[in-house]
PDB file as gemmi writes it, atoms N, CA and C in Angstrom:
CRYST1    1.000    1.000    1.000  90.00  90.00  90.00 P 1                      
ATOM      1  N   MET A   1      61.399  30.545 187.148  1.00  0.00           N  
ATOM      2  CA  MET A   1      62.642  30.428 186.286  1.00  0.00           C  
ATOM      3  C   MET A   1      63.742  31.535 186.800  1.00  0.00           C  
ATOM      4  N   ASN A   2      64.738  31.358 187.511  1.00  0.00           N  
ATOM      5  CA  ASN A   2      65.831  32.622 187.785  1.00  0.00           C  
ATOM      6  C   ASN A   2      66.640  33.157 186.471  1.00  0.00           C  
ATOM      7  N   VAL A   3      66.185  34.362 186.813  1.00  0.00           N  
ATOM      8  CA  VAL A   3      67.363  35.170 185.532  1.00  0.00           C  
ATOM      9  C   VAL A   3      68.061  36.597 186.616  1.00  0.00           C  
ATOM     10  N   GLU A   4      69.373  36.196 186.763  1.00  0.00           N  
ATOM     11  CA  GLU A   4      69.989  37.126 187.108  1.00  0.00           C  
ATOM     12  C   GLU A   4      71.428  37.311 186.867  1.00  0.00           C  
ATOM     13  N   LEU A   5      71.646  38.762 187.049  1.00  0.00           N  
ATOM     14  CA  LEU A   5      72.753  39.281 186.268  1.00  0.00           C  
ATOM     15  C   LEU A   5      73.744  39.386 187.467  1.00  0.00           C  
ATOM     16  N   THR A   6      74.611  39.533 188.027  1.00  0.00           N  
ATOM     17  CA  THR A   6      75.998  39.810 189.127  1.00  0.00           C  
ATOM     18  C   THR A   6      76.835  40.162 189.193  1.00  0.00           C  
ATOM     19  N   ARG A   7      77.721  41.106 190.007  1.00  0.00           N  
ATOM     20  CA  ARG A   7      78.948  41.287 189.737  1.00  0.00           C  
ATOM     21  C   ARG A   7      79.519  41.093 191.285  1.00  0.00           C  
ATOM     22  N   PHE A   8      80.902  40.309 190.607  1.00  0.00           N  
ATOM     23  CA  PHE A   8      82.367  39.748 191.684  1.00  0.00           C  
ATOM     24  C   PHE A   8      83.625  40.787 191.217  1.00  0.00           C  
ATOM     25  N   LYS A   9      84.124  41.068 192.059  1.00  0.00           N  
ATOM     26  CA  LYS A   9      85.298  41.532 191.905  1.00  0.00           C  
ATOM     27  C   LYS A   9      86.298  40.642 191.666  1.00  0.00           C  
ATOM     28  N   VAL A  10      87.565  40.861 191.001  1.00  0.00           N  
ATOM     29  CA  VAL A  10      88.759  39.826 191.282  1.00  0.00           C  
ATOM     30  C   VAL A  10      89.297  40.734 191.996  1.00  0.00           C  
ATOM     31  N   LYS A  11      89.706  39.153 192.278  1.00  0.00           N  
ATOM     32  CA  LYS A  11      91.206  39.751 193.813  1.00  0.00           C  
ATOM     33  C   LYS A  11      92.388  40.462 192.487  1.00  0.00           C  
ATOM     34  N   GLU A  12      93.235  41.349 193.309  1.00  0.00           N  
ATOM     35  CA  GLU A  12      93.760  42.366 192.364  1.00  0.00           C  
ATOM     36  C   GLU A  12      95.078  41.143 192.184  1.00  0.00           C  
ATOM     37  N   GLY A  13      95.563  41.726 191.409  1.00  0.00           N  
ATOM     38  CA  GLY A  13      96.289  40.573 190.967  1.00  0.00           C  
ATOM     39  C   GLY A  13      96.418  39.140 189.993  1.00  0.00           C  
ATOM     40  N   LYS A  14      95.176  39.139 190.037  1.00  0.00           N  
ATOM     41  CA  LYS A  14      94.736  37.708 189.518  1.00  0.00           C  
ATOM     42  C   LYS A  14      94.114  37.689 187.773  1.00  0.00           C  
ATOM     43  N   THR A  15      94.643  38.808 187.236  1.00  0.00           N  
ATOM     44  CA  THR A  15      93.753  38.759 185.564  1.00  0.00           C  
ATOM     45  C   THR A  15      94.042  38.139 185.052  1.00  0.00           C  
ATOM     46  N   GLU A  16      95.964  37.773 184.878  1.00  0.00           N  
ATOM     47  CA  GLU A  16      96.335  36.581 184.334  1.00  0.00           C  
ATOM     48  C   GLU A  16      95.485  35.322 184.825  1.00  0.00           C  
ATOM     49  N   LYS A  17      95.436  34.752 185.360  1.00  0.00           N  
ATOM     50  CA  LYS A  17      94.581  33.902 186.035  1.00  0.00           C  
ATOM     51  C   LYS A  17      92.850  33.880 185.391  1.00  0.00           C  
ATOM     52  N   VAL A  18      92.470  34.966 185.433  1.00  0.00           N  
ATOM     53  CA  VAL A  18      91.261  34.632 185.008  1.00  0.00           C  
ATOM     54  C   VAL A  18      90.992  34.867 183.732  1.00  0.00           C  
ATOM     55  N   ASP A  19      92.559  35.118 183.051  1.00  0.00           N  
ATOM     56  CA  ASP A  19      92.229  35.131 181.162  1.00  0.00           C  
ATOM     57  C   ASP A  19      92.637  33.205 181.063  1.00  0.00           C  
ATOM     58  N   GLU A  20      93.491  32.601 182.622  1.00  0.00           N  
ATOM     59  CA  GLU A  20      93.625  30.815 182.241  1.00  0.00           C  
ATOM     60  C   GLU A  20      91.882  30.316 182.847  1.00  0.00           C  
ATOM     61  N   TRP A  21      91.278  31.109 183.407  1.00  0.00           N  
ATOM     62  CA  TRP A  21      89.753  30.365 183.936  1.00  0.00           C  
ATOM     63  C   TRP A  21      89.014  30.476 182.670  1.00  0.00           C  
ATOM     64  N   LEU A  22      89.028  31.625 182.027  1.00  0.00           N  
ATOM     65  CA  LEU A  22      87.906  31.649 181.148  1.00  0.00           C  
ATOM     66  C   LEU A  22      88.245  30.813 179.686  1.00  0.00           C  
ATOM     67  N   LYS A  23      89.481  30.643 179.487  1.00  0.00           N  
ATOM     68  CA  LYS A  23      90.320  29.972 178.336  1.00  0.00           C  
ATOM     69  C   LYS A  23      90.307  28.607 178.628  1.00  0.00           C  
ATOM     70  N   PHE A  24      90.247  28.132 180.054  1.00  0.00           N  
ATOM     71  CA  PHE A  24      89.582  26.842 180.221  1.00  0.00           C  
ATOM     72  C   PHE A  24      87.840  26.713 179.611  1.00  0.00           C  
ATOM     73  N   LEU A  25      87.177  27.111 180.307  1.00  0.00           N  
ATOM     74  CA  LEU A  25      85.881  26.783 180.313  1.00  0.00           C  
ATOM     75  C   LEU A  25      85.492  26.981 178.701  1.00  0.00           C  
ATOM     76  N   ASN A  26      86.318  28.225 177.788  1.00  0.00           N  
ATOM     77  CA  ASN A  26      86.465  27.876 176.546  1.00  0.00           C  
ATOM     78  C   ASN A  26      86.742  26.842 176.166  1.00  0.00           C  
ATOM     79  N   ASP A  27      87.715  26.290 176.003  1.00  0.00           N  
ATOM     80  CA  ASP A  27      88.573  25.160 175.731  1.00  0.00           C  
ATOM     81  C   ASP A  27      87.859  23.580 175.813  1.00  0.00           C  
ATOM     82  N   ASN A  28      87.181  23.828 177.026  1.00  0.00           N  
ATOM     83  CA  ASN A  28      86.597  22.536 177.315  1.00  0.00           C  
ATOM     84  C   ASN A  28      84.989  22.870 177.483  1.00  0.00           C  
ATOM     85  N   MET A  29      84.170  23.835 176.713  1.00  0.00           N  
ATOM     86  CA  MET A  29      83.112  24.098 176.715  1.00  0.00           C  
ATOM     87  C   MET A  29      82.171  22.574 176.732  1.00  0.00           C  
ATOM     88  N   LYS A  30      82.848  21.496 175.725  1.00  0.00           N  
ATOM     89  CA  LYS A  30      82.034  20.217 176.020  1.00  0.00           C  
ATOM     90  C   LYS A  30      81.751  20.112 176.745  1.00  0.00           C  
ATOM     91  N   ASP A  31      82.479  19.646 177.551  1.00  0.00           N  
ATOM     92  CA  ASP A  31      81.705  19.372 179.097  1.00  0.00           C  
ATOM     93  C   ASP A  31      81.554  20.093 179.861  1.00  0.00           C  
ATOM     94  N   VAL A  32      81.725  21.684 179.682  1.00  0.00           N  
ATOM     95  CA  VAL A  32      80.786  22.315 180.746  1.00  0.00           C  
ATOM     96  C   VAL A  32      79.605  22.460 180.391  1.00  0.00           C  
ATOM     97  N   LEU A  33      79.022  22.630 179.082  1.00  0.00           N  
ATOM     98  CA  LEU A  33      77.629  22.305 178.867  1.00  0.00           C  
ATOM     99  C   LEU A  33      77.044  21.101 179.164  1.00  0.00           C  
ATOM    100  N   LEU A  34      77.658  20.164 179.616  1.00  0.00           N  
ATOM    101  CA  LEU A  34      77.228  18.787 180.320  1.00  0.00           C  
ATOM    102  C   LEU A  34      76.731  18.787 181.065  1.00  0.00           C  
ATOM    103  N   THR A  35      77.504  19.752 182.263  1.00  0.00           N  
ATOM    104  CA  THR A  35      77.699  19.934 183.883  1.00  0.00           C  
ATOM    105  C   THR A  35      75.690  20.899 183.931  1.00  0.00           C  
ATOM    106  N   LEU A  36      75.660  21.745 182.710  1.00  0.00           N  
ATOM    107  CA  LEU A  36      74.760  22.915 183.212  1.00  0.00           C  
ATOM    108  C   LEU A  36      73.107  22.083 183.325  1.00  0.00           C  
ATOM    109  N   GLU A  37      73.149  20.395 182.902  1.00  0.00           N  
ATOM    110  CA  GLU A  37      71.612  19.882 183.013  1.00  0.00           C  
ATOM    111  C   GLU A  37      71.183  19.798 184.357  1.00  0.00           C  
ATOM    112  N   ASP A  38      72.195  19.314 184.894  1.00  0.00           N  
ATOM    113  CA  ASP A  38      72.014  18.871 186.684  1.00  0.00           C  
ATOM    114  C   ASP A  38      71.308  19.997 187.421  1.00  0.00           C  
ATOM    115  N   GLU A  39      72.023  21.169 186.887  1.00  0.00           N  
ATOM    116  CA  GLU A  39      71.940  22.290 187.746  1.00  0.00           C  
ATOM    117  C   GLU A  39      70.652  22.870 187.042  1.00  0.00           C  
ATOM    118  N   LYS A  40      69.871  22.564 185.831  1.00  0.00           N  
ATOM    119  CA  LYS A  40      69.040  23.704 185.253  1.00  0.00           C  
ATOM    120  C   LYS A  40      69.116  25.122 185.062  1.00  0.00           C  
ATOM    121  N   MET A  41      70.438  25.108 183.928  1.00  0.00           N  
ATOM    122  CA  MET A  41      71.147  26.017 183.482  1.00  0.00           C  
ATOM    123  C   MET A  41      70.699  26.250 182.352  1.00  0.00           C  
ATOM    124  N   TYR A  42      70.148  27.340 181.861  1.00  0.00           N  
ATOM    125  CA  TYR A  42      69.437  27.259 180.491  1.00  0.00           C  
ATOM    126  C   TYR A  42      70.412  28.197 179.903  1.00  0.00           C  
ATOM    127  N   VAL A  43      70.993  29.455 179.886  1.00  0.00           N  
ATOM    128  CA  VAL A  43      71.702  30.025 179.409  1.00  0.00           C  
ATOM    129  C   VAL A  43      73.208  30.018 180.790  1.00  0.00           C  
ATOM    130  N   GLU A  44      74.212  30.744 180.350  1.00  0.00           N  
ATOM    131  CA  GLU A  44      74.804  30.738 181.802  1.00  0.00           C  
ATOM    132  C   GLU A  44      76.361  31.804 180.415  1.00  0.00           C  
ATOM    133  N   THR A  45      76.119  33.046 181.072  1.00  0.00           N  
ATOM    134  CA  THR A  45      77.322  34.082 180.021  1.00  0.00           C  
ATOM    135  C   THR A  45      78.074  34.650 180.896  1.00  0.00           C  
ATOM    136  N   ILE A  46      79.363  34.661 180.955  1.00  0.00           N  
ATOM    137  CA  ILE A  46      80.391  35.518 182.069  1.00  0.00           C  
ATOM    138  C   ILE A  46      81.124  36.614 181.231  1.00  0.00           C  
ATOM    139  N   PHE A  47      80.969  38.345 181.769  1.00  0.00           N  
ATOM    140  CA  PHE A  47      81.081  39.272 181.067  1.00  0.00           C  
ATOM    141  C   PHE A  47      82.687  39.700 181.891  1.00  0.00           C  
ATOM    142  N   ARG A  48      83.451  39.798 181.412  1.00  0.00           N  
ATOM    143  CA  ARG A  48      84.187  41.169 182.073  1.00  0.00           C  
ATOM    144  C   ARG A  48      84.794  42.571 181.821  1.00  0.00           C  
ATOM    145  N   GLU A  49      85.224  43.748 182.722  1.00  0.00           N  
ATOM    146  CA  GLU A  49      84.945  44.964 182.955  1.00  0.00           C  
ATOM    147  C   GLU A  49      86.077  45.269 183.979  1.00  0.00           C  
ATOM    148  N   THR A  50      86.580  46.185 182.962  1.00  0.00           N  
ATOM    149  CA  THR A  50      87.678  46.863 184.174  1.00  0.00           C  
ATOM    150  C   THR A  50      87.028  48.131 184.250  1.00  0.00           C  
ATOM    151  N   LEU A  51      86.993  48.649 185.723  1.00  0.00           N  
ATOM    152  CA  LEU A  51      86.426  49.714 186.038  1.00  0.00           C  
ATOM    153  C   LEU A  51      87.594  50.705 187.792  1.00  0.00           C  
ATOM    154  N   ASN A  52      87.594  51.891 186.950  1.00  0.00           N  
ATOM    155  CA  ASN A  52      88.425  52.283 187.916  1.00  0.00           C  
ATOM    156  C   ASN A  52      90.112  52.038 188.046  1.00  0.00           C  
ATOM    157  N   GLY A  53      89.959  50.982 187.260  1.00  0.00           N  
ATOM    158  CA  GLY A  53      91.368  50.308 187.306  1.00  0.00           C  
ATOM    159  C   GLY A  53      91.051  48.350 188.382  1.00  0.00           C  
ATOM    160  N   GLU A  54      89.856  48.446 188.708  1.00  0.00           N  
ATOM    161  CA  GLU A  54      89.656  47.334 189.201  1.00  0.00           C  
ATOM    162  C   GLU A  54      89.024  46.452 187.896  1.00  0.00           C  
ATOM    163  N   VAL A  55      89.124  45.242 188.344  1.00  0.00           N  
ATOM    164  CA  VAL A  55      88.255  43.850 187.248  1.00  0.00           C  
ATOM    165  C   VAL A  55      87.422  43.300 187.903  1.00  0.00           C  
ATOM    166  N   TYR A  56      86.275  42.949 187.154  1.00  0.00           N  
ATOM    167  CA  TYR A  56      84.848  42.504 187.800  1.00  0.00           C  
ATOM    168  C   TYR A  56      84.676  41.487 186.643  1.00  0.00           C  
ATOM    169  N   LEU A  57      83.695  40.085 186.715  1.00  0.00           N  
ATOM    170  CA  LEU A  57      83.446  39.385 186.291  1.00  0.00           C  
ATOM    171  C   LEU A  57      81.913  39.422 186.488  1.00  0.00           C  
ATOM    172  N   TYR A  58      80.786  39.333 185.571  1.00  0.00           N  
ATOM    173  CA  TYR A  58      79.560  39.593 185.631  1.00  0.00           C  
ATOM    174  C   TYR A  58      78.950  38.471 185.478  1.00  0.00           C  
ATOM    175  N   TRP A  59      78.130  38.083 185.776  1.00  0.00           N  
ATOM    176  CA  TRP A  59      77.549  36.479 185.805  1.00  0.00           C  
ATOM    177  C   TRP A  59      76.287  36.633 185.574  1.00  0.00           C  
ATOM    178  N   TYR A  60      75.771  36.216 183.942  1.00  0.00           N  
ATOM    179  CA  TYR A  60      73.886  36.725 183.494  1.00  0.00           C  
ATOM    180  C   TYR A  60      74.084  34.559 183.670  1.00  0.00           C  
ATOM    181  N   SER A  61      73.065  34.403 183.949  1.00  0.00           N  
ATOM    182  CA  SER A  61      71.831  33.539 183.668  1.00  0.00           C  
ATOM    183  C   SER A  61      70.792  32.906 183.906  1.00  0.00           C  
ATOM    184  N   VAL A  62      70.440  32.419 183.529  1.00  0.00           N  
ATOM    185  CA  VAL A  62      68.831  32.118 182.983  1.00  0.00           C  
ATOM    186  C   VAL A  62      68.512  30.340 183.292  1.00  0.00           C  
ATOM    187  N   GLN A  63      68.048  30.238 184.885  1.00  0.00           N  
ATOM    188  CA  GLN A  63      67.967  29.181 185.294  1.00  0.00           C  
ATOM    189  C   GLN A  63      66.995  28.209 186.060  1.00  0.00           C  
ATOM    190  N   GLY A  64      66.496  27.220 185.652  1.00  0.00           N  
ATOM    191  CA  GLY A  64      65.266  27.159 186.438  1.00  0.00           C  
ATOM    192  C   GLY A  64      65.407  26.571 187.685  1.00  0.00           C  
ATOM    193  N   GLU A  65      63.918  25.877 188.139  1.00  0.00           N  
ATOM    194  CA  GLU A  65      64.182  26.422 189.937  1.00  0.00           C  
ATOM    195  C   GLU A  65      64.533  24.645 190.101  1.00  0.00           C  
ATOM    196  N   GLY A  66      64.433  24.444 191.384  1.00  0.00           N  
ATOM    197  CA  GLY A  66      65.282  23.258 191.927  1.00  0.00           C  
ATOM    198  C   GLY A  66      66.764  22.309 191.417  1.00  0.00           C  
ATOM    199  N   GLY A  67      67.832  23.106 190.486  1.00  0.00           N  
ATOM    200  CA  GLY A  67      69.221  22.616 189.908  1.00  0.00           C  
ATOM    201  C   GLY A  67      70.120  22.292 190.855  1.00  0.00           C  
ATOM    202  N   GLN A  68      70.474  21.409 190.421  1.00  0.00           N  
ATOM    203  CA  GLN A  68      71.380  21.186 191.697  1.00  0.00           C  
ATOM    204  C   GLN A  68      72.773  22.315 191.546  1.00  0.00           C  
ATOM    205  N   ALA A  69      73.611  22.801 193.317  1.00  0.00           N  
ATOM    206  CA  ALA A  69      74.395  23.402 193.420  1.00  0.00           C  
ATOM    207  C   ALA A  69      75.502  23.687 192.397  1.00  0.00           C  
ATOM    208  N   VAL A  70      76.463  24.149 191.991  1.00  0.00           N  
ATOM    209  CA  VAL A  70      77.463  23.384 191.652  1.00  0.00           C  
ATOM    210  C   VAL A  70      78.729  23.240 192.413  1.00  0.00           C  
ATOM    211  N   GLU A  71      78.952  23.969 193.962  1.00  0.00           N  
ATOM    212  CA  GLU A  71      79.120  23.424 195.042  1.00  0.00           C  
ATOM    213  C   GLU A  71      79.032  22.138 195.204  1.00  0.00           C  
ATOM    214  N   GLU A  72      78.301  21.290 194.638  1.00  0.00           N  
ATOM    215  CA  GLU A  72      77.108  19.702 195.217  1.00  0.00           C  
ATOM    216  C   GLU A  72      77.703  18.409 193.484  1.00  0.00           C  
ATOM    217  N   SER A  73      78.369  19.429 192.729  1.00  0.00           N  
ATOM    218  CA  SER A  73      78.678  18.189 191.674  1.00  0.00           C  
ATOM    219  C   SER A  73      79.478  17.798 191.608  1.00  0.00           C  
ATOM    220  N   GLU A  74      79.763  17.030 191.484  1.00  0.00           N  
ATOM    221  CA  GLU A  74      80.908  15.841 191.458  1.00  0.00           C  
ATOM    222  C   GLU A  74      82.091  15.667 189.838  1.00  0.00           C  
ATOM    223  N   SER A  75      81.816  16.700 189.115  1.00  0.00           N  
ATOM    224  CA  SER A  75      82.411  17.105 187.236  1.00  0.00           C  
ATOM    225  C   SER A  75      83.521  17.500 187.583  1.00  0.00           C  
ATOM    226  N   TRP A  76      84.624  17.267 187.043  1.00  0.00           N  
ATOM    227  CA  TRP A  76      86.017  17.389 187.504  1.00  0.00           C  
ATOM    228  C   TRP A  76      86.074  19.291 186.478  1.00  0.00           C  
ATOM    229  N   ILE A  77      85.289  19.332 185.551  1.00  0.00           N  
ATOM    230  CA  ILE A  77      85.168  20.427 185.541  1.00  0.00           C  
ATOM    231  C   ILE A  77      84.999  21.881 186.251  1.00  0.00           C  
ATOM    232  N   ASP A  78      83.862  21.461 187.290  1.00  0.00           N  
ATOM    233  CA  ASP A  78      83.124  21.615 188.531  1.00  0.00           C  
ATOM    234  C   ASP A  78      84.085  22.399 189.250  1.00  0.00           C  
ATOM    235  N   LYS A  79      84.879  21.250 189.798  1.00  0.00           N  
ATOM    236  CA  LYS A  79      85.825  21.428 190.816  1.00  0.00           C  
ATOM    237  C   LYS A  79      87.152  22.290 190.318  1.00  0.00           C  
ATOM    238  N   LYS A  80      87.275  22.287 188.902  1.00  0.00           N  
ATOM    239  CA  LYS A  80      88.529  23.352 188.310  1.00  0.00           C  
ATOM    240  C   LYS A  80      88.089  24.600 188.589  1.00  0.00           C  
ATOM    241  N   HIS A  81      86.385  24.610 187.996  1.00  0.00           N  
ATOM    242  CA  HIS A  81      85.980  26.087 187.789  1.00  0.00           C  
ATOM    243  C   HIS A  81      86.064  26.537 189.501  1.00  0.00           C  
ATOM    244  N   LEU A  82      85.767  25.712 190.171  1.00  0.00           N  
ATOM    245  CA  LEU A  82      85.422  26.473 192.146  1.00  0.00           C  
ATOM    246  C   LEU A  82      87.039  26.767 192.574  1.00  0.00           C  
ATOM    247  N   GLN A  83      87.920  25.799 191.881  1.00  0.00           N  
ATOM    248  CA  GLN A  83      89.409  25.868 191.974  1.00  0.00           C  
ATOM    249  C   GLN A  83      89.804  27.630 191.682  1.00  0.00           C  
ATOM    250  N   PHE A  84      89.427  27.576 190.559  1.00  0.00           N  
ATOM    251  CA  PHE A  84      89.717  29.059 189.838  1.00  0.00           C  
ATOM    252  C   PHE A  84      88.869  30.641 190.575  1.00  0.00           C  
ATOM    253  N   TRP A  85      87.165  30.148 191.194  1.00  0.00           N  
ATOM    254  CA  TRP A  85      86.793  30.931 191.702  1.00  0.00           C  
ATOM    255  C   TRP A  85      87.385  31.365 193.084  1.00  0.00           C  
ATOM    256  N   ASP A  86      87.330  30.547 193.734  1.00  0.00           N  
ATOM    257  CA  ASP A  86      88.237  30.723 194.881  1.00  0.00           C  
ATOM    258  C   ASP A  86      89.544  31.198 194.855  1.00  0.00           C  
ATOM    259  N   GLU A  87      90.473  31.139 193.478  1.00  0.00           N  
ATOM    260  CA  GLU A  87      91.796  31.777 193.436  1.00  0.00           C  
ATOM    261  C   GLU A  87      91.529  33.429 193.109  1.00  0.00           C  
ATOM    262  N   CYS A  88      90.343  33.559 192.613  1.00  0.00           N  
ATOM    263  CA  CYS A  88      89.830  34.883 191.563  1.00  0.00           C  
ATOM    264  C   CYS A  88      89.412  35.635 192.226  1.00  0.00           C  
ATOM    265  N   ILE A  89      88.475  35.364 193.349  1.00  0.00           N  
ATOM    266  CA  ILE A  89      86.949  36.136 193.479  1.00  0.00           C  
ATOM    267  C   ILE A  89      87.410  37.184 194.809  1.00  0.00           C  
ATOM    268  N   ASP A  90      87.266  37.985 195.383  1.00  0.00           N  
ATOM    269  CA  ASP A  90      87.617  38.436 195.989  1.00  0.00           C  
ATOM    270  C   ASP A  90      86.466  38.509 197.164  1.00  0.00           C  
ATOM    271  N   PRO A  91      86.951  37.653 198.081  1.00  0.00           N  
ATOM    272  CA  PRO A  91      85.408  37.008 198.741  1.00  0.00           C  
ATOM    273  C   PRO A  91      85.154  38.249 200.029  1.00  0.00           C  
ATOM    274  N   THR A  92      86.053  39.567 199.719  1.00  0.00           N  
ATOM    275  CA  THR A  92      86.071  40.314 200.597  1.00  0.00           C  
ATOM    276  C   THR A  92      84.716  41.412 199.835  1.00  0.00           C  
ATOM    277  N   PHE A  93      84.407  41.234 199.124  1.00  0.00           N  
ATOM    278  CA  PHE A  93      83.465  42.541 198.200  1.00  0.00           C  
ATOM    279  C   PHE A  93      82.106  41.363 197.609  1.00  0.00           C  
ATOM    280  N   ARG A  94      81.472  42.552 199.033  1.00  0.00           N  
ATOM    281  CA  ARG A  94      80.074  42.016 198.927  1.00  0.00           C  
ATOM    282  C   ARG A  94      79.264  41.826 197.123  1.00  0.00           C  
ATOM    283  N   PRO A  95      79.241  40.748 196.132  1.00  0.00           N  
ATOM    284  CA  PRO A  95      78.558  40.568 195.088  1.00  0.00           C  
ATOM    285  C   PRO A  95      77.434  41.484 194.290  1.00  0.00           C  
ATOM    286  N   VAL A  96      76.822  42.609 193.748  1.00  0.00           N  
ATOM    287  CA  VAL A  96      76.363  43.294 193.467  1.00  0.00           C  
ATOM    288  C   VAL A  96      74.939  42.268 192.515  1.00  0.00           C  
ATOM    289  N   ASP A  97      74.198  42.055 193.148  1.00  0.00           N  
ATOM    290  CA  ASP A  97      73.118  41.814 192.321  1.00  0.00           C  
ATOM    291  C   ASP A  97      72.075  42.915 191.240  1.00  0.00           C  
ATOM    292  N   LEU A  98      72.576  42.762 190.143  1.00  0.00           N  
ATOM    293  CA  LEU A  98      71.837  43.932 189.405  1.00  0.00           C  
ATOM    294  C   LEU A  98      69.730  43.444 189.674  1.00  0.00           C  
ATOM    295  N   ASN A  99      69.142  44.588 189.204  1.00  0.00           N  
ATOM    296  CA  ASN A  99      67.941  44.252 189.808  1.00  0.00           C  
ATOM    297  C   ASN A  99      67.076  43.800 188.301  1.00  0.00           C  
ATOM    298  N   THR A 100      66.398  42.384 188.275  1.00  0.00           N  
ATOM    299  CA  THR A 100      66.070  42.200 186.596  1.00  0.00           C  
ATOM    300  C   THR A 100      64.384  42.877 186.882  1.00  0.00           C  
ATOM    301  N   GLU A 101      64.388  43.938 185.459  1.00  0.00           N  
ATOM    302  CA  GLU A 101      63.294  44.608 184.885  1.00  0.00           C  
ATOM    303  C   GLU A 101      62.397  44.068 184.252  1.00  0.00           C  
ATOM    304  N   VAL A 102      62.833  43.658 183.277  1.00  0.00           N  
ATOM    305  CA  VAL A 102      61.842  42.957 182.042  1.00  0.00           C  
ATOM    306  C   VAL A 102      62.744  41.472 181.629  1.00  0.00           C  
ATOM    307  N   VAL A 103      61.914  40.606 181.607  1.00  0.00           N  
ATOM    308  CA  VAL A 103      62.373  39.316 180.970  1.00  0.00           C  
ATOM    309  C   VAL A 103      62.022  39.086 179.644  1.00  0.00           C  
ATOM    310  N   MET A 104      62.672  39.296 178.957  1.00  0.00           N  
ATOM    311  CA  MET A 104      61.795  38.838 177.349  1.00  0.00           C  
ATOM    312  C   MET A 104      62.503  37.324 176.568  1.00  0.00           C  
ATOM    313  N   ILE A 105      61.585  36.381 176.876  1.00  0.00           N  
ATOM    314  CA  ILE A 105      62.164  35.042 176.446  1.00  0.00           C  
ATOM    315  C   ILE A 105      61.006  34.885 175.773  1.00  0.00           C  
ATOM    316  N   PRO A 106      60.764  34.307 174.491  1.00  0.00           N  
ATOM    317  CA  PRO A 106      59.024  33.859 173.901  1.00  0.00           C  
ATOM    318  C   PRO A 106      58.665  32.891 174.304  1.00  0.00           C  
ATOM    319  N   GLU A 107      57.691  32.715 173.879  1.00  0.00           N  
ATOM    320  CA  GLU A 107      56.989  31.568 174.784  1.00  0.00           C  
ATOM    321  C   GLU A 107      57.724  29.776 174.306  1.00  0.00           C  
ATOM    322  N   LYS A 108      58.002  29.996 172.382  1.00  0.00           N  
ATOM    323  CA  LYS A 108      58.567  29.131 172.686  1.00  0.00           C  
ATOM    324  C   LYS A 108      59.497  28.964 173.033  1.00  0.00           C  
ATOM    325  N   VAL A 109      60.337  29.129 173.549  1.00  0.00           N  
ATOM    326  CA  VAL A 109      61.896  29.210 174.119  1.00  0.00           C  
ATOM    327  C   VAL A 109      61.594  28.351 175.210  1.00  0.00           C  
ATOM    328  N   ARG A 110      60.633  29.924 176.137  1.00  0.00           N  
ATOM    329  CA  ARG A 110      60.156  29.121 177.417  1.00  0.00           C  
ATOM    330  C   ARG A 110      59.933  27.830 177.534  1.00  0.00           C  
ATOM    331  N   LYS A 111      59.016  27.287 176.499  1.00  0.00           N  
ATOM    332  CA  LYS A 111      58.613  25.821 176.805  1.00  0.00           C  
ATOM    333  C   LYS A 111      59.598  25.073 176.158  1.00  0.00           C  
ATOM    334  N   ALA A 112      60.775  25.456 175.347  1.00  0.00           N  
ATOM    335  CA  ALA A 112      61.699  24.434 175.699  1.00  0.00           C  
ATOM    336  C   ALA A 112      62.674  23.990 176.900  1.00  0.00           C  
ATOM    337  N   MET A 113      62.583  25.459 177.861  1.00  0.00           N  
ATOM    338  CA  MET A 113      63.148  25.167 178.981  1.00  0.00           C  
ATOM    339  C   MET A 113      62.640  24.084 179.865  1.00  0.00           C  
ATOM    340  N   ASP A 114      61.333  23.732 179.782  1.00  0.00           N  
ATOM    341  CA  ASP A 114      60.654  23.558 180.753  1.00  0.00           C  
ATOM    342  C   ASP A 114      61.369  22.055 180.690  1.00  0.00           C  
TER     343      ASP A 114                                                      
END                                                                             
């Protein structure tokens, strides 16, 4: 099981597009959740932070081993999600993976994830 938290920088001037992106995901949650099955993604959460005038998105995820990469998906949701990604995420900023120090998932929940 992979537990990750990664920070990505939003391109300057793309805050409104990020609003549209996150609204798109929330408005299409039923279809979004269907795509997580093939990825073996048990939990995926997006956070937003503005720090020193810069906007960042953080992805927190709990994922099983051997899942399909989102880039390999044929789902219209994933294709649209990647379009937003390309438009909004700054490729010149090296993503920051925060260190996982403690993972607290009760055993009955872990078993349900398998």
